[in-house]
C-alpha positions, 0 to 999 in steps of 0.5 A: 180520383184514387190517385189524388187521394192516395196516402202519398198525395195526402202526405205531400199536400199536408206537408206542403201546407205546413211548409207554407205557414210554418217552415222550419217548424218554429211555431210548432216548437214554440207551441209545445213550449207554450203548452208546457207553460199552460199546464205549469201555470194552471198547476201553480195557480190551482194550488195557490188560488183554487179551481176558479182561476185555472182558465185564466191561468192557462190563457196567460202563457197563450197570450205570451205565445200570440205576442211572439210575433213582436219584432226585435231582439231578445231584450226588446221582446222581453221588455214588451212582454213584461210591459204586457204583464204589468199593464194587464195587472193595471187593466184588470184593477181598473176594469174590475172597479168599473165592471160593477158600475153598469153602463159606466164600464164603456168609459175605460173600454172606449179610452183603452180601445182608442189608445190601442188604435192610435198606438200603431202610429208609434209602433205596431208591436205596442199595438199588439201588446195593448190589444192583449191588455184590453182582452185581459181587462175584458176577461176580468169583467167576465169573471166578475159577471159570473159571480165567481168567488175570487178576489181582485188580489188573486186575479192580479197575482194569477196574471203576474204568475202566468205571464212570468211562466210564459215569458220564462218558457219562451226565453228558455233557449238563448239566442244570444250567440251569433253561432247558434243564431246562424245555425238556427235561422239560416237553414230555414231561410235557405229552405224557404228559397227551396220552397220558392223554386219548387212552387215557382210555377204555382203562383198562389203558393209561390207568392205566399212563400215569397212574402213569408221569406221576405218577412223573415229576412226583414225580421232577422235583419232587424234583430241583427241591426238592433243588437249590433250596436251593443257589441264591442268585442271585435270577434263578435263584430266580425261574426256579425258582419259575416252573418249579415253577408249571408243574410243579404246574399240570401235576400239577393238570391230571393230576388233573383229567383223572383226575377225568373218567376215569369218564365216558370209561370208562363206555362211554356216551359220545356224539360230543361227549365225543370231540370235547372229548377231541380239543380238549383234546389239541390245546390240550396240543400248543399248550402244548408249543409254548411251550417251543419259543418259539412262542405257543400258540393255545388253542381253546374251540369244543367247550367252548362247545358242551359248556357249552350242551349238556344233558350231565351238568353235573358232567362239564361243570364238570370239563371247564371246570376243565381248560380253565381250568387249561390257560389258567392254564398258558399265562398263566405263573407270575406269579399265584402263587409256588410255593416249594420244599419241603425234602427229608427224609431218614431218619436211622440211628436209624430204620434201627436201629429196623427191626432188630426181629423183626416188622419186615417189612423185617427179615424180608425181609432175613433170607429174602433173605440165607438164600436167596442164601447157600443157593444158594452153600452148595448149589452148593459142597457138591454141587460144582456149578461154575456155582453163582454163576449160580444165585445170580444167577438167585435175585437176578433173581426175589427178591420180598417175597412168594410171589405176587410171586415166582411172577409174576416167575419166570413172566415170567423163565421165559417170557422166558428160553425165548423168548430161548433159541429166538430166540438159537439161531435167530440163531446157526444162521442167522447164526453164520458170517456177517458179519451176526452181529457187527452183529446182536450189537451190536443185541441188546446195545443192545436188552438195554440199552434194553428194561430199562424194558419188561416183565420178560419182554421184557427177560429174553428179550433178555438170554438172546439176548445170552448165547447169542450171546456164548457162541457167540462164546467157545466152539463147544460153547456149548449145554452152557453155555446148558443150564446157565443154564436149569438154574441158573434152575430151581434158583434158583426152587426155593431162593428159593421154598422159603426164602420159603415155609418162613421167615415165609411172606408172601402178597400176599393178606395185604396186600389189606385193609391196603392197602384200609384205607390207601386209605380213610384217604387218601380220608378225609384228602382229604375232611378237606382240603375240610371247614372254611373253604372260602374258603381251599381254594386255600391247601391246594392243595399239601397236597391234591396231596401226599395225592393222590400218596400215594393213587396210591402206595397204589392201586398197592400194592393193585393189585399185591397183588390181582394177586399174590394171584390166583397164590397160591391160598392164602386167596382164592377167585375170588369174593374176588378179584372183590370186591377188584377191585370195591373198588379200582375204587370207591376209584379212582372215589371219588378221582376224585370227591373231586378233582372236588369240590375243583376245583368248590368251588375255582372257586366265588365266595368269597361264594357259598361263605361263604353255603353254608358250613354246608350244604356242611360238613354233607354233607362231614362225613357223608362223612368219618364214613362213611369212618371207619366203613369203617375200623372195619369193616376193623379189626373194631371196632364201627361204624355204617354207614347205606346210606340218606340219610334226609334228612341231606344238606342242600345243595341246590346242584345240581352239589355235590349230584350229586358228593356223591350219586356219592360216597355211592353209591360208599361204599355199593358199597365197603362191600358189597365189603369186607363180601362175604367179603374176609378180614381 
């Protein structure tokens, strides 16, 4: 027990936790800048408009930080953030008018909430912006209900000034030059790959890190692609291609690492497995040194031992491919040109097409609007003077389905309770000492920074901040705090009631469709390999694109299974276990298809040409089996044979081993789908 709670153990656990949620400490840096912006906004607005406005003045830079998750280059983010400030000013004007009209306040709330829900069809970034705009409108109502002596003009100016201070601080460091961009982002991505290798035998942490790495890669890819179209200078174009080369090489290494996850998570590893793990980590560290101007020194000593050992030959091939890709990264981007891809945007016709009775987004938007409108209506009708807080509590737990609502509410309640206890403790111990105000500043910083961490941790810090703030504003603050707790309970009841009564949507309903979509993507990946094997290299970009779509679908399936556990509606524990088996087999199938692609990609073209027909025969059989699995899910006639019966003809040892693994996994997936998973 002492060993587990030693200083070293606590330090390593703490650092591992930070690495998972904030690798590269980007959020930490932005949080520090945001805290500076908060104090600056409070100071300026205090001198201009007085004490009553300082809370709102401090919130605006924090909102800008929360919108830092917007995807795009600097100019795109800037446009959205300015749009947020301007729309917030408009929302405050409209909500301030309706706030004095009693029940009629629910009208702008319902309208704007519906627009927030439907905006996701056009762009998820726009939805984030409009959600924050709605919050600002509700804050305006809180100020009016509190009878604070502040004019509408001062409110709007506070929003504008605070927002602009937050934006200015956020964009204080320029990302415009690709040299700076590369030095800033690529060591972080390589560090993410290190974390993947370090945690490869820890499935829970590994999957989180893998998902985060792929998300960061996609974000950087989006930024480069959206900005590249504006570049005319030949030198910058060349640098952009080099940057894209590094990015795609990192993505390929990421997928190759994922292809060996099964070996390390099997629990049957010998010392050689972990030695090669350490050598790959050291080589990735050496690649990071390239961006500091150092020459990387790559080691292959353990690789040579692996190549001459009697270890699983497919694993050996996969390890060799990882080393080759690391070596290719070191050589740089001279060997091939990576061109940017155009960014596609949805048009408003697609948005209008979503206005249909059975469209899931349309139904969600209706329920969201009714839930928030109901909180306003109930509060005004029953003369609850803190009704706006109920609405804001409802916003915190609204999710598309009942399982997600339960999960979010559980985390929110847990965090709120822990924050309540800690906040009261801080006030009792430090409330009348000089320590209280520096402690409050630390709490505000953590409230900003911990937004990227699990929801329960962030909501706990939010509650601590609320308690300390109320303690500074009012001596009998406990009544305010208990009102907030009551608001959360009422909000949960209203939201859950609305989403349960109106078109109830259960996460369990999404499990089979998500399994089917995952199988369809595996089918596409196998189809990318099938055909002329000599030109696999030309399909690399498209293959990676489908891989990323698979992981997006995998995450959706994972969420739907976890949420279905909490619903207890249609799925028994046996059904959940079958779904968990299915997602495990899908992940392993993806690893093996990536392994197969990498292996064939590294075979001589003459050899591929000689064995083309035999390889194609076996791959086509796998594709057909994927098609039969989708027919099974759709309830259509299908024929799925669990024996090979001499149909697989290739005799090349390593190719056949991978094909055998895929065949067995397909059989296991078939049984998991067949075993009482509802469809």
